[in-house]
BAFI-3210 file (N, C-alpha, C; in Angstrom, 3 decimals, decimal comma, padded with zeros to 6 digits):
// residues 291
n [1|2|3|4|5|6|7|8|9|10|11|12|13|14|15|16|17|18|19|20|21|22|23|24|25|26|27|28|29|30|31|32|33|34|35|36|37|38|39|40|41|42|43|44|45|46|47|48|49|50|51|52|53|54|55|56|57|58|59|60|61|62|63|64|65|66|67|68|69|70|71|72|73|74|75|76|77|78|79|80|81|82|83|84|85|86|87|88|89|90|91|92|93|94|95|96|97|98|99|100|101|102|103|104|105|106|107|108|109|110|111|112|113|114|115|116|117|118|119|120|121|122|123|124|125|126|127|128|129|130|131|132|133|134|135|136|137|138|139|140|141|142|143|144|145|146|147|148|149|150|151|152|153|154|155|156|157|158|159|160|161|162|163|164|165|166|167|168|169|170|171|172|173|174|175|176|177|178|179|180|181|182|183|184|185|186|187|188|189|190|191|192|193|194|195|196|197|198|199|200|201|202|203|204|205|206|207|208|209|210|211|212|213|214|215|216|217|218|219|220|221|222|223|224|225|226|227|228|229|230|231|232|233|234|235|236|237|238|239|240|241|242|243|244|245|246|247|248|249|250|251|252|253|254|255|256|257|258|259|260|261|262|263|264|265|266|267|268|269|270|271|272|273|274|275|276|277|278|279|280|281|282|283|284|285|286|287|288|289|290|291]
n.u [-001,924|-004,210|-002,623|-003,800|-006,877|-006,718|-005,886|-008,223|-009,981|-009,083|-009,244|-012,608|-012,420|-010,921|-012,552|-014,624|-017,022|-018,094|-018,887|-017,118|-014,658|-014,560|-014,192|-012,044|-009,909|-010,112|-011,530|-014,172|-017,094|-018,145|-016,193|-014,857|-016,083|-016,103|-013,839|-013,894|-015,743|-014,425|-012,091|-013,078|-014,790|-012,381|-010,955|-013,443|-015,057|-017,346|-016,526|-017,668|-020,533|-023,221|-025,568|-028,295|-027,936|-025,481|-021,681|-020,154|-017,505|-017,243|-016,203|-013,904|-013,170|-012,745|-009,985|-008,451|-008,038|-004,870|-003,202|-003,641|-003,011|-000,340|001,193|001,116|002,663|004,837|005,499|005,860|007,885|009,775|009,079|010,272|012,638|013,881|013,797|015,307|017,678|020,095|019,500|017,042|014,655|012,057|008,538|006,492|005,974|004,529|003,257|002,895|002,228|001,868|-000,638|000,649|003,374|003,511|004,197|007,076|009,122|007,701|007,305|009,666|011,274|009,883|010,089|013,400|013,325|011,982|013,290|016,226|015,057|012,962|011,217|009,616|006,562|005,027|002,057|000,753|-000,529|-003,466|-003,337|-005,143|-004,375|-001,450|-001,405|-003,405|-002,297|000,380|-000,969|-001,450|001,089|001,436|-000,268|000,174|-000,197|001,028|004,162|006,610|005,578|005,543|006,173|005,357|006,841|008,730|010,979|010,249|007,478|003,987|002,267|004,053|005,056|006,062|007,294|009,863|011,305|012,650|015,112|014,563|015,108|014,104|011,619|010,627|008,078|006,084|004,526|000,945|-000,345|-002,644|-003,109|-002,061|-002,047|-000,289|003,085|004,421|006,992|010,378|009,964|007,375|006,057|004,906|002,670|001,934|000,587|-002,046|-003,776|-004,331|-007,478|-007,944|-007,382|-007,315|-006,404|-008,297|-008,680|-006,251|-004,363|-001,289|-000,282|-002,021|-001,985|000,350|000,535|-001,581|-000,293|002,003|000,392|-000,459|001,786|002,505|000,878|-001,504|-004,743|-005,754|-007,772|-009,864|-011,262|-011,744|-012,220|-010,531|-010,796|-010,056|-007,527|-006,284|-008,117|-006,885|-005,218|-006,247|-008,155|-006,835|-005,842|-008,290|-007,887|-009,681|-008,454|-005,731|-002,671|-000,137|002,576|004,981|008,085|008,308|005,348|004,951|006,639|005,431|002,878|003,773|004,650|002,218|000,883|000,257|001,689|004,207|005,928|008,163|008,144|008,739|009,704|010,967|009,001|009,434|009,342|009,483|010,550|009,944|010,310|008,608|008,392|008,106|009,674|012,243|013,207|013,140|011,224|013,555|013,225|011,838|013,807|015,493|014,281|014,170|016,723|017,761|015,877|017,371|019,208]
n.v [022,998|024,466|023,540|023,998|023,730|021,047|019,838|020,387|018,949|016,400|016,810|016,334|013,593|012,497|013,347|012,795|013,925|017,817|019,189|018,032|018,186|020,915|021,593|020,164|021,478|024,292|026,003|027,782|025,970|026,814|028,240|025,144|024,193|025,627|025,379|022,516|022,776|024,562|023,022|021,034|022,296|022,909|020,608|019,681|017,788|016,065|015,673|014,416|012,629|013,706|012,298|012,178|013,613|012,561|012,315|010,851|009,530|010,160|008,158|009,656|010,750|008,934|008,243|010,483|010,854|009,713|010,464|013,226|012,721|012,074|014,617|016,665|015,277|015,038|018,099|018,667|017,246|018,733|021,001|020,388|019,653|022,281|023,323|021,893|022,067|022,357|020,109|018,048|019,835|020,436|020,210|017,093|013,594|010,829|008,040|004,294|001,122|-002,826|-003,938|-005,770|-005,403|-002,771|-002,342|-003,244|-003,230|-000,542|001,625|001,507|003,150|005,572|006,616|007,159|008,389|010,387|011,642|012,524|014,349|016,659|018,051|017,201|016,552|013,386|011,319|008,325|005,512|002,761|000,315|-002,610|-004,392|-005,867|-005,501|-003,752|-002,197|-001,789|-000,336|001,906|003,001|003,401|004,784|007,168|007,826|007,005|007,744|005,662|002,841|-000,359|-003,259|-006,596|-009,518|-010,708|-009,702|-009,893|-010,467|-010,133|-008,231|-006,082|-005,310|-002,503|-000,909|000,615|-002,117|-002,069|-004,726|-004,643|-006,799|-009,874|-011,205|-013,650|-016,007|-016,796|-019,199|-018,356|-018,997|-019,772|-018,288|-020,299|-023,100|-026,207|-026,630|-027,369|-028,197|-027,337|-026,912|-026,089|-028,038|-027,436|-028,868|-029,690|-027,565|-027,426|-028,967|-026,664|-024,947|-021,894|-018,778|-016,216|-013,784|-012,536|-014,354|-013,900|-011,835|-010,723|-012,586|-014,558|-015,647|-016,734|-018,608|-020,249|-021,194|-022,575|-024,593|-025,948|-026,969|-028,356|-030,773|-030,348|-029,494|-027,034|-025,654|-022,906|-021,052|-018,498|-015,754|-012,573|-009,306|-007,410|-006,205|-005,380|-007,065|-009,846|-010,397|-009,807|-011,947|-014,195|-014,348|-014,800|-017,190|-017,905|-020,011|-020,234|-018,152|-017,019|-014,819|-012,059|-011,427|-009,063|-008,568|-011,302|-011,576|-008,740|-010,545|-012,914|-011,331|-011,236|-013,088|-015,000|-018,644|-019,042|-020,102|-021,104|-022,031|-025,060|-026,440|-022,808|-020,481|-017,171|-014,564|-011,846|-008,436|-005,266|-002,482|-000,008|002,175|004,443|004,627|006,970|010,164|010,396|012,711|014,697|014,209|011,588|010,010|009,893|008,845|006,389|005,902|005,425|003,503|000,731|001,019]
n.w [-020,746|-017,850|-014,716|-012,342|-012,748|-013,554|-010,960|-009,383|-010,715|-010,294|-007,607|-007,377|-007,884|-006,433|-003,931|-004,469|-005,743|-006,066|-004,235|-001,817|-002,631|-003,119|-000,253|000,681|-000,907|000,305|-001,545|-003,195|-003,967|-006,294|-007,696|-008,395|-009,871|-012,401|-012,865|-013,969|-015,906|-017,464|-018,110|-018,994|-021,483|-023,120|-023,985|-025,296|-024,335|-022,581|-018,820|-016,842|-015,899|-015,161|-012,730|-011,321|-008,298|-008,334|-009,581|-012,255|-013,257|-017,322|-020,260|-021,215|-018,790|-017,212|-018,688|-018,424|-015,764|-015,117|-016,812|-016,012|-012,823|-012,970|-014,474|-012,735|-010,799|-012,431|-011,912|-008,821|-008,667|-010,267|-009,134|-006,214|-006,743|-007,712|-005,012|-003,370|-003,769|-001,900|-000,374|000,732|001,667|002,531|001,797|000,458|000,464|-001,186|000,228|000,247|001,209|001,855|004,668|006,024|006,151|007,347|009,969|009,865|007,364|007,398|009,439|010,586|008,779|008,220|010,615|010,505|008,629|009,136|011,190|009,695|008,239|009,328|008,240|005,948|004,517|004,927|003,383|004,067|001,942|002,140|000,821|-000,535|-001,814|-003,092|-005,875|-005,769|-005,335|-006,791|-008,850|-007,945|-007,434|-010,447|-011,601|-010,256|-007,867|-005,080|-004,823|-003,719|-003,388|-001,169|-001,050|-001,663|-003,480|-006,554|-008,540|-011,233|-010,991|-012,668|-012,088|-011,493|-013,815|-016,340|-013,577|-011,490|-009,582|-006,866|-004,338|-000,838|000,951|002,984|004,397|007,130|007,428|010,525|012,304|014,385|017,438|019,430|023,229|025,284|024,077|022,808|022,920|020,189|019,599|018,346|015,819|013,150|011,069|007,876|006,970|009,060|010,451|009,343|011,122|012,885|013,059|010,778|010,880|008,968|005,971|002,908|000,003|-002,160|-001,409|000,104|001,797|002,704|-000,182|-000,118|002,035|000,917|-001,188|-000,147|001,865|-000,268|-001,967|000,250|000,132|001,976|003,342|003,960|007,176|007,076|009,358|009,746|007,951|007,383|005,934|007,354|009,024|011,410|012,967|013,118|015,099|016,909|017,145|016,728|019,348|021,413|020,633|018,335|015,683|014,832|012,612|010,536|010,767|009,875|011,245|012,814|013,622|014,967|016,858|018,986|018,871|020,585|022,971|023,148|024,805|022,845|021,036|019,294|016,778|014,231|010,750|008,998|005,904|005,851|005,066|003,334|002,265|-000,378|000,222|-001,444|-003,318|-005,013|-007,403|-010,464|-013,692|-014,538|-013,470|-009,373|-006,951|-004,657|-002,013|-002,655|-003,317|-001,875|000,253|-000,898|-000,728|001,906|002,365|000,813|002,017]
ca.u [-003,414|-003,979|-002,522|-005,132|-008,053|-006,461|-005,904|-009,987|-010,444|-008,828|-009,793|-013,696|-012,519|-010,886|-013,420|-016,606|-017,975|-017,547|-019,250|-016,601|-013,640|-014,032|-013,853|-010,358|-009,367|-010,588|-011,630|-015,193|-018,030|-018,512|-015,098|-014,417|-017,756|-016,084|-012,917|-014,034|-016,740|-013,078|-011,508|-014,132|-014,598|-010,577|-010,647|-013,869|-015,820|-017,565|-015,536|-018,621|-021,863|-024,239|-026,559|-028,585|-026,896|-023,374|-020,988|-019,878|-016,605|-016,938|-014,492|-012,767|-012,971|-011,334|-008,563|-007,685|-007,238|-003,703|-001,847|-003,656|-001,845|001,655|000,842|000,868|003,586|006,006|005,317|005,983|008,776|010,287|009,587|011,357|014,183|014,635|013,809|016,124|019,625|021,154|018,901|015,696|014,279|010,658|007,458|005,842|006,130|003,407|003,692|001,960|002,619|000,450|-000,441|001,426|004,721|003,330|004,951|008,620|009,627|007,409|007,185|011,217|012,111|009,227|010,541|014,822|013,788|011,747|014,303|016,986|014,536|011,728|010,144|008,911|005,309|004,649|001,266|000,337|-002,058|-003,312|-004,189|-005,814|-003,843|-000,288|-002,721|-004,065|-000,087|001,036|-002,323|-001,662|002,203|001,642|-001,439|000,593|-001,277|002,026|005,272|007,124|004,938|006,425|005,149|005,767|007,389|009,838|011,191|009,356|005,810|003,636|001,710|004,864|005,392|006,524|007,259|011,173|011,552|013,792|014,582|014,629|014,940|013,393|010,573|010,145|006,606|005,976|003,051|000,720|-000,857|-003,169|-002,242|-002,313|-001,277|000,620|004,199|004,708|008,402|010,810|009,526|006,323|006,031|003,750|001,911|001,064|000,021|-002,882|-004,216|-005,345|-008,333|-006,580|-007,355|-006,861|-006,742|-008,974|-007,940|-005,736|-004,133|000,107|-000,235|-003,091|-001,889|002,070|-000,196|-002,126|000,904|002,825|-000,212|-000,741|003,180|002,784|000,078|-002,558|-005,814|-006,366|-009,260|-009,579|-012,097|-012,503|-011,813|-011,730|-010,440|-009,926|-005,987|-006,484|-008,907|-006,241|-003,832|-007,217|-008,859|-006,018|-005,794|-009,183|-008,655|-010,376|-007,419|-004,042|-002,161|001,372|002,838|006,011|008,718|007,531|004,588|004,942|007,358|004,565|001,983|004,243|004,662|000,806|000,522|000,381|002,450|004,885|006,752|009,135|008,002|009,601|010,304|010,827|008,338|010,313|009,080|010,695|009,840|010,723|010,106|008,005|008,767|007,771|010,843|012,236|013,478|012,245|011,654|014,641|012,302|011,596|015,025|016,274|013,533|014,604|018,167|017,578|015,112|017,952|020,745]
ca.v [022,778|024,320|022,713|024,632|022,861|019,691|019,664|020,853|017,883|014,922|016,462|015,993|012,440|011,204|013,039|011,845|015,377|019,167|020,326|017,921|018,729|022,570|021,622|019,170|022,263|025,242|026,684|027,603|025,065|027,642|027,801|023,855|023,763|026,552|025,099|021,343|023,114|025,088|021,875|019,937|023,292|022,975|019,232|019,211|016,781|015,842|014,867|014,110|012,305|014,003|011,571|012,703|014,391|012,662|012,889|009,614|009,788|009,627|007,544|010,664|011,848|008,104|008,558|011,948|010,574|008,834|011,498|014,460|012,602|012,354|016,056|017,471|014,706|015,989|019,526|018,730|016,566|019,527|022,239|019,647|019,423|022,989|023,949|020,203|022,306|022,356|018,697|017,912|020,398|020,708|019,448|015,848|012,400|009,935|006,255|002,742|-000,309|-003,409|-003,503|-006,445|-004,219|-001,327|-001,793|-003,696|-001,829|000,795|002,391|002,059|003,500|006,586|007,320|007,480|009,614|012,359|012,229|012,958|015,317|016,633|019,330|016,549|015,086|011,632|011,037|007,135|005,319|001,941|-000,091|-003,443|-005,408|-006,113|-005,497|-002,540|-000,779|-000,962|000,629|003,388|003,857|003,206|006,386|008,556|008,240|007,596|007,902|004,669|001,642|-001,274|-004,752|-007,953|-010,084|-010,768|-009,042|-010,490|-010,581|-009,629|-007,036|-004,861|-004,776|-001,374|-000,273|-000,045|-002,917|-002,878|-005,647|-004,116|-007,181|-010,846|-011,747|-014,591|-015,978|-017,869|-019,686|-018,153|-020,171|-018,970|-018,699|-021,855|-024,650|-027,038|-026,241|-028,850|-028,498|-026,158|-025,872|-026,193|-028,283|-026,359|-029,589|-029,717|-026,630|-027,614|-029,560|-025,621|-023,850|-021,098|-017,163|-015,743|-012,614|-012,968|-015,218|-012,868|-011,037|-011,389|-013,296|-015,897|-016,708|-017,334|-019,587|-021,440|-021,954|-023,188|-025,755|-026,869|-027,634|-029,602|-031,325|-030,682|-029,417|-025,909|-024,954|-021,453|-020,964|-016,858|-015,018|-011,123|-008,328|-006,189|-007,623|-005,191|-007,999|-010,977|-010,828|-010,192|-013,096|-015,445|-014,272|-015,435|-018,402|-018,724|-020,191|-020,154|-017,961|-016,650|-012,984|-012,140|-011,875|-007,969|-009,170|-012,335|-010,866|-008,479|-011,774|-013,709|-010,737|-010,704|-014,270|-016,256|-019,417|-018,312|-021,551|-020,961|-023,501|-025,400|-025,538|-021,492|-019,608|-016,099|-013,357|-010,929|-006,808|-004,881|-001,178|-000,226|002,966|004,817|005,311|008,346|010,495|010,703|013,985|014,835|013,536|009,700|009,278|010,166|007,602|005,064|005,284|004,553|002,202|000,436|000,974]
ca.w [-020,078|-016,696|-013,449|-011,474|-013,417|-013,401|-009,772|-009,168|-011,531|-009,708|-006,033|-007,430|-008,562|-005,162|-003,121|-004,704|-005,172|-006,301|-002,416|-000,971|-003,362|-002,520|001,139|000,452|-001,143|000,280|-002,309|-003,051|-004,739|-007,580|-008,073|-008,295|-010,920|-012,662|-013,680|-014,411|-016,985|-018,686|-018,602|-020,203|-022,654|-023,327|-023,772|-026,228|-024,043|-020,895|-018,193|-015,718|-016,038|-014,206|-012,279|-010,224|-007,410|-008,197|-011,019|-012,826|-014,731|-018,485|-020,249|-021,126|-017,726|-016,764|-019,596|-018,115|-014,392|-014,756|-017,307|-014,794|-012,030|-013,731|-014,468|-011,191|-009,942|-012,431|-011,453|-007,655|-008,594|-010,807|-008,129|-004,932|-007,322|-007,377|-003,540|-002,464|-004,174|-001,123|000,553|000,995|002,897|002,753|000,529|001,025|-000,142|-001,169|000,432|000,265|001,573|002,482|005,586|006,685|006,469|007,694|010,835|009,676|007,710|006,784|010,675|011,143|007,378|008,048|011,254|010,205|007,186|009,336|012,044|008,767|006,886|009,547|007,631|004,716|005,803|004,122|003,312|003,805|001,201|002,640|-000,507|-000,201|-002,184|-004,090|-007,309|-005,444|-004,988|-008,322|-009,443|-007,234|-008,486|-011,741|-011,483|-009,699|-006,404|-004,708|-005,463|-003,906|-002,980|-000,725|-001,387|-001,298|-004,741|-007,207|-009,162|-012,251|-010,902|-013,469|-011,520|-011,717|-015,159|-015,840|-012,994|-011,361|-008,804|-005,723|-003,345|000,010|001,912|002,872|005,685|007,463|008,166|011,529|012,726|015,762|017,496|020,075|023,798|025,936|022,417|023,987|022,076|018,977|019,441|018,219|014,779|012,943|009,800|007,257|006,538|010,514|010,352|008,809|011,435|013,060|012,255|010,894|011,055|007,862|005,367|002,003|-001,022|-003,126|-000,910|000,398|003,123|002,239|-001,517|000,365|002,646|000,267|-001,474|000,921|001,810|-001,809|-001,913|001,244|-000,325|003,319|002,853|005,567|007,265|007,190|010,030|010,142|006,606|007,565|005,634|008,608|009,249|012,600|013,577|012,969|016,211|018,702|017,375|017,438|021,068|021,447|020,552|016,984|014,927|013,975|011,463|009,640|011,102|009,721|012,281|014,285|014,160|015,489|018,119|018,976|019,227|021,663|024,019|024,516|024,660|021,597|020,915|017,808|016,356|013,731|009,895|008,391|005,665|006,163|004,490|003,186|001,438|-000,467|000,325|-002,433|-003,668|-006,659|-008,242|-012,072|-014,465|-014,192|-011,488|-008,710|-006,327|-003,741|-001,227|-002,795|-003,860|-000,165|001,545|-001,588|-000,499|002,906|002,484|000,213|003,142]
c.u [-002,955|-003,814|-003,680|-006,050|-007,736|-006,154|-007,360|-010,067|-010,448|-009,388|-011,297|-013,521|-012,157|-011,819|-014,770|-017,393|-017,763|-017,708|-017,785|-014,882|-013,157|-013,580|-012,497|-009,793|-009,484|-011,083|-013,525|-016,140|-018,118|-017,268|-014,621|-015,394|-016,680|-014,557|-012,883|-015,595|-015,834|-012,614|-011,874|-014,372|-013,360|-010,429|-012,023|-014,625|-016,278|-016,578|-016,604|-019,845|-022,599|-025,431|-027,164|-028,264|-025,302|-023,129|-020,281|-018,667|-017,413|-015,935|-013,835|-011,974|-011,822|-009,621|-007,807|-006,979|-005,727|-002,835|-002,445|-002,718|-000,216|001,817|001,713|002,179|004,679|006,298|005,598|006,886|010,124|010,131|010,342|012,725|015,080|015,222|015,043|017,735|020,664|020,390|017,868|015,224|013,161|009,764|006,971|006,022|004,676|003,833|002,751|002,281|002,383|000,307|000,224|002,618|004,238|004,213|006,709|008,237|009,461|008,060|008,370|011,600|011,003|009,653|011,654|014,285|013,005|012,467|015,618|015,961|012,859|011,070|010,212|007,922|005,535|003,490|001,422|-000,596|-001,716|-004,087|-004,283|-005,068|-002,086|-001,217|-002,987|-002,785|-000,186|000,504|-001,426|000,032|002,204|001,004|-000,651|000,516|-000,275|003,139|005,972|005,743|005,864|005,293|005,930|006,235|008,282|009,105|010,560|007,887|004,925|003,160|002,255|005,541|005,314|006,883|008,863|011,290|012,889|013,933|015,014|014,916|014,190|012,453|010,343|008,613|007,184|005,050|003,151|-000,009|-001,857|-002,648|-002,197|-001,777|-000,373|002,100|004,018|006,185|009,170|010,845|007,829|006,283|004,714|002,549|000,723|000,171|-001,688|-004,098|-004,864|-006,036|-007,242|-007,687|-006,881|-007,167|-007,801|-008,472|-007,761|-004,743|-002,706|000,177|-000,783|-002,554|-000,344|001,504|-000,879|-001,217|001,295|001,774|-000,473|000,810|003,479|001,766|-001,333|-003,512|-005,939|-007,911|-009,244|-011,134|-012,173|-011,524|-011,609|-010,358|-010,022|-008,694|-005,558|-007,372|-008,182|-005,577|-005,278|-007,951|-008,022|-005,485|-006,769|-009,673|-009,654|-009,848|-006,436|-003,638|-001,107|001,017|004,044|006,969|008,181|006,550|004,603|005,641|006,073|003,458|002,095|004,083|003,428|000,293|000,620|001,603|002,905|006,051|007,219|008,375|009,138|009,161|009,795|010,110|008,413|009,603|009,802|010,156|010,733|009,269|009,406|008,268|008,102|009,400|011,239|012,744|012,511|012,118|012,573|014,237|012,520|013,310|015,947|015,845|014,280|016,096|018,401|017,087|016,355|019,740|021,773]
c.v [023,327|023,521|022,736|023,865|021,333|019,210|019,458|019,469|017,078|015,042|015,968|014,408|011,699|011,987|013,659|013,020|016,771|019,590|019,599|017,978|020,099|022,353|021,458|020,567|023,476|026,499|026,625|026,506|025,124|027,627|026,582|023,801|024,626|025,886|023,717|021,966|023,730|024,022|021,295|021,400|022,917|022,013|019,152|018,317|016,685|014,938|013,921|013,420|012,796|013,017|011,376|013,576|014,332|012,797|011,484|009,936|009,366|008,805|008,542|011,044|010,302|008,276|009,621|011,699|010,551|010,088|012,893|014,111|013,217|013,415|016,760|016,612|015,168|017,640|019,688|018,465|017,802|020,822|021,484|019,755|020,615|023,457|023,090|020,556|021,904|021,184|019,245|018,797|021,058|019,514|018,359|014,807|011,400|008,324|004,999|001,939|-001,271|-003,169|-004,552|-006,002|-002,745|-001,182|-002,091|-003,942|-000,836|001,550|002,526|003,362|005,276|007,271|007,680|008,211|010,434|012,473|013,172|014,137|015,700|017,632|018,387|015,938|014,230|011,707|009,242|006,529|003,576|000,876|-002,097|-004,890|-005,439|-005,133|-003,950|-001,136|-000,632|-000,318|001,706|004,036|003,815|004,503|007,360|008,866|008,517|007,254|006,123|003,433|000,485|-002,454|-006,066|-009,052|-010,298|-010,188|-008,873|-010,566|-009,171|-008,072|-005,713|-004,491|-003,439|-000,394|-001,050|-000,752|-002,633|-003,757|-004,670|-004,861|-008,671|-010,953|-013,116|-014,553|-017,279|-018,268|-018,746|-018,138|-019,529|-019,727|-020,092|-023,828|-024,926|-026,998|-027,708|-028,707|-027,405|-025,819|-027,000|-026,995|-028,281|-027,827|-029,965|-028,515|-026,512|-027,864|-028,553|-025,353|-022,706|-019,667|-016,425|-014,201|-013,311|-013,770|-013,917|-011,909|-011,815|-012,559|-014,705|-016,780|-017,564|-018,664|-020,725|-022,032|-023,042|-025,089|-026,888|-027,838|-029,003|-030,897|-031,312|-029,489|-028,209|-025,908|-023,703|-021,478|-019,485|-016,793|-013,425|-009,937|-007,129|-006,925|-007,083|-006,444|-009,756|-011,511|-011,232|-011,871|-014,716|-015,488|-014,959|-016,787|-018,936|-019,679|-019,526|-018,844|-017,541|-015,226|-013,274|-011,800|-010,423|-008,255|-010,193|-012,275|-010,311|-009,479|-012,630|-012,955|-010,600|-012,095|-015,295|-017,536|-019,208|-019,558|-021,403|-022,030|-023,821|-027,159|-024,096|-021,650|-018,119|-015,196|-012,270|-009,411|-006,403|-003,108|-000,802|001,799|003,306|004,657|006,059|008,687|010,540|012,124|013,686|013,356|011,613|009,404|009,517|009,118|006,327|004,669|005,318|003,702|000,433|000,112|000,859]
c.w [-018,355|-015,165|-012,540|-011,875|-013,015|-011,310|-009,142|-009,858|-010,924|-007,810|-006,287|-007,758|-007,041|-004,511|-003,433|-004,827|-005,276|-005,102|-001,897|-001,292|-003,100|-001,238|001,443|000,206|-001,015|000,016|-002,168|-004,043|-005,839|-008,656|-008,455|-009,871|-012,604|-013,972|-013,894|-015,752|-018,184|-018,952|-019,464|-021,989|-023,734|-024,373|-024,952|-025,986|-022,790|-019,732|-017,237|-016,541|-014,992|-013,692|-010,687|-009,300|-007,697|-009,565|-010,991|-014,090|-015,820|-018,854|-020,797|-020,041|-017,221|-017,215|-018,692|-016,568|-014,202|-015,615|-016,339|-013,893|-011,787|-013,924|-013,432|-009,870|-010,171|-011,888|-010,611|-008,069|-008,801|-009,490|-007,011|-005,871|-007,352|-005,779|-003,069|-003,332|-002,978|-000,438|000,584|002,101|003,362|001,243|001,194|000,465|000,368|-000,897|000,291|000,983|001,644|003,356|006,385|006,433|007,414|008,955|010,786|008,041|007,618|008,113|010,807|009,969|007,658|009,165|011,516|008,997|007,915|010,557|011,154|008,457|007,882|009,154|005,910|005,486|004,576|005,020|002,725|003,266|002,201|001,765|-000,154|-000,481|-002,582|-005,340|-007,060|-005,696|-005,990|-008,858|-009,146|-007,249|-009,953|-012,089|-011,029|-008,158|-005,607|-005,479|-005,482|-002,683|-002,214|-000,427|-000,889|-002,641|-005,539|-008,608|-010,431|-012,308|-011,942|-013,246|-011,856|-013,169|-015,521|-015,004|-012,352|-010,054|-007,918|-004,384|-002,365|001,244|001,928|004,305|005,889|008,011|009,469|011,623|013,723|016,009|019,062|021,569|024,180|024,803|023,232|022,550|021,353|018,875|019,021|016,761|014,666|011,619|009,065|006,998|008,148|011,021|010,082|009,789|012,829|012,332|011,888|010,654|009,474|006,412|004,427|000,686|-002,320|-002,366|-000,274|000,281|002,379|000,813|-001,199|001,199|002,049|-000,730|-000,833|001,283|000,897|-001,988|-001,126|001,327|001,108|002,467|004,533|005,900|007,825|007,923|010,057|008,763|006,939|006,861|007,052|009,382|011,115|013,691|013,762|014,339|017,050|018,449|017,130|019,356|021,604|021,499|019,291|016,099|015,193|012,717|011,503|010,087|010,261|011,180|013,481|014,704|015,307|016,880|019,414|020,096|020,520|022,928|024,678|024,650|024,032|021,622|019,751|018,045|014,800|012,378|009,607|007,363|005,751|005,320|004,430|002,022|000,893|-000,594|-000,922|-002,430|-005,236|-006,497|-009,702|-012,465|-014,037|-012,908|-010,816|-008,031|-004,967|-003,061|-001,526|-002,627|-002,252|000,772|000,342|-000,864|000,810|003,039|001,972|001,353|002,541]
res [m|d|l|r|r|l|g|l|f|l|a|v|v|d|e|g|g|m|t|r|a|a|e|a|r|h|v|s|q|p|s|v|s|q|a|v|r|e|l|e|t|e|l|g|t|p|l|f|h|r|v|g|r|g|l|v|l|t|a|a|g|e|a|l|v|g|p|a|r|q|a|l|r|d|v|e|t|a|r|a|a|v|e|a|v|a|g|v|t|a|g|h|l|d|l|g|a|l|p|t|l|a|v|d|p|l|a|t|l|v|g|a|f|r|v|a|h|p|h|v|t|i|r|l|a|d|p|a|d|g|t|a|l|a|g|m|v|a|s|g|v|v|e|i|g|i|t|v|g|a|a|d|d|p|r|f|a|g|l|e|v|r|r|l|g|d|q|d|l|f|a|v|l|p|p|g|t|p|a|p|g|r|y|l|a|v|e|h|l|a|a|f|p|l|v|a|a|p|p|g|t|a|t|r|n|q|l|d|d|a|f|a|a|a|g|a|v|p|e|v|a|v|t|t|a|q|r|e|a|i|l|p|l|v|l|a|g|a|g|a|t|l|f|p|g|p|l|a|e|e|a|a|a|l|g|a|v|v|v|p|l|r|p|a|l|t|r|a|v|v|a|l|h|r|p|g|p|l|s|p|a|a|a|a|f|l|d|l|a|l|g]
***
């Protein structure tokens, strides 16, 4: 099966149409249309429904997406392996991470990797949650995903799970909040209105589980999927939240009151990848992450 056709097919899927796919790949729109038609002819079935001016994947098209991504990923890995006989010298690396891990450990790891391998470019994906990230790794959208969870988490079935370390979560209270002491009991955190991510996200799940274990019922005053808005909301007095250490330090520098929790809330940070060989860039990044 022609890899160029597969690549243009995936461009149409990712960009949402043939015109945008052509612009993204710097080819003509007729070239994209022809590649899709030839692929459909080769497979003997339509890959898209033409709905008005839009395109919707057929069942056959949906079934092709995953294998097509992996086929292209395998070719990239093979090419990179040949080029990297003398070291990781070029290419790119696709990574994904939960938003709360973007500062730590992702930023530090990416910075160190770029210093060691300045000619490798990195593309960072922004998944909604751990389930979405696991799906991106499984389908080949990203080669390595950094998330939180246990090795036996059912969301990670079929993937390799490598533990990178642990993160403690801290209570982050609005500026001017009277200091509650050296520590704040989880059940006492329920006395504060909370600013939190939507249910189903990693930090929200841990927050809900901690309150349930303590027999406390929290008041979630603000729910937002815009993670970058959480700290400004806390600083404005909308409520308290939970942050991992590096984000808590940033909040404290801006005036928030940061207090460790008791019992401590700790989460495991893990790296996910598909079984089998990694590209040289991904293997080097994982070695760096594992220390």
